[in-house]
SEKOLNU-888839 format. One line per field, with one value per residue (C-alpha): y, z, x. Coordinates in nm, 2 decimals. Layout:
N
y <- [Y:...]
z <- [Z:...]
x <- [X:...]
***
This chain:
69
y <- [-0.19:-0.52:-0.66:-0.58:-0.76:-1.05:-1.10:-1.06:-1.34:-1.57:-1.53:-1.56:-1.87:-2.04:-1.95:-2.10:-2.42:-2.45:-2.37:-2.61:-2.89:-2.86:-2.74:-2.90:-3.21:-3.36:-3.58:-3.53:-3.81:-4.17:-4.37:-4.61:-4.73:-4.69:-4.39:-4.20:-4.14:-3.94:-3.56:-3.39:-3.15:-3.31:-3.01:-2.95:-3.06:-2.80:-2.53:-2.65:-2.64:-2.29:-2.19:-2.34:-2.16:-1.83:-1.89:-1.95:-1.65:-1.44:-1.50:-1.38:-1.07:-0.99:-1.03:-0.86:-0.56:-0.25:-0.19:0.13:0.32]
z <- [2.23:2.12:2.48:2.48:2.15:2.25:2.58:2.41:2.16:2.44:2.66:2.36:2.24:2.57:2.61:2.27:2.37:2.70:2.55:2.26:2.48:2.78:2.59:2.25:2.27:2.62:2.67:3.00:3.22:3.28:2.99:2.87:2.54:2.26:2.11:2.43:2.32:2.02:2.06:2.08:1.79:1.50:1.43:1.80:1.73:1.46:1.69:1.95:1.70:1.60:1.97:1.97:1.65:1.81:2.10:1.85:1.64:1.96:1.95:1.60:1.68:1.97:1.75:1.44:1.59:1.66:2.03:2.23:2.22]
x <- [7.28:7.43:7.41:7.04:6.97:7.19:7.01:6.68:6.76:6.90:6.60:6.36:6.54:6.53:6.16:6.07:6.26:6.08:5.73:5.78:5.90:5.66:5.35:5.38:5.60:5.59:5.29:5.09:4.97:5.07:5.21:4.94:5.08:5.34:5.15:5.22:5.58:5.47:5.46:5.12:5.21:5.40:5.63:5.72:6.08:6.12:6.01:6.25:6.54:6.43:6.48:6.83:6.92:6.81:7.05:7.34:7.24:7.27:7.64:7.66:7.47:7.70:8.01:7.88:7.70:7.91:7.96:7.95:8.27]
***
């Protein structure tokens, strides 16, 4: 059961990272000025960090959950 939850957290964390970067932070189109380097959503970096934290929490879940005997 711990492998299932670990894999779920890893896949979910990487999905959140990809969605927050490509959908919320990365600007689309050709750069036309300095404001182009700003993310489209102001808190996109916080969502990306939450995805990174989910991947690290997956290691804790794997180590702390009891395994099958």
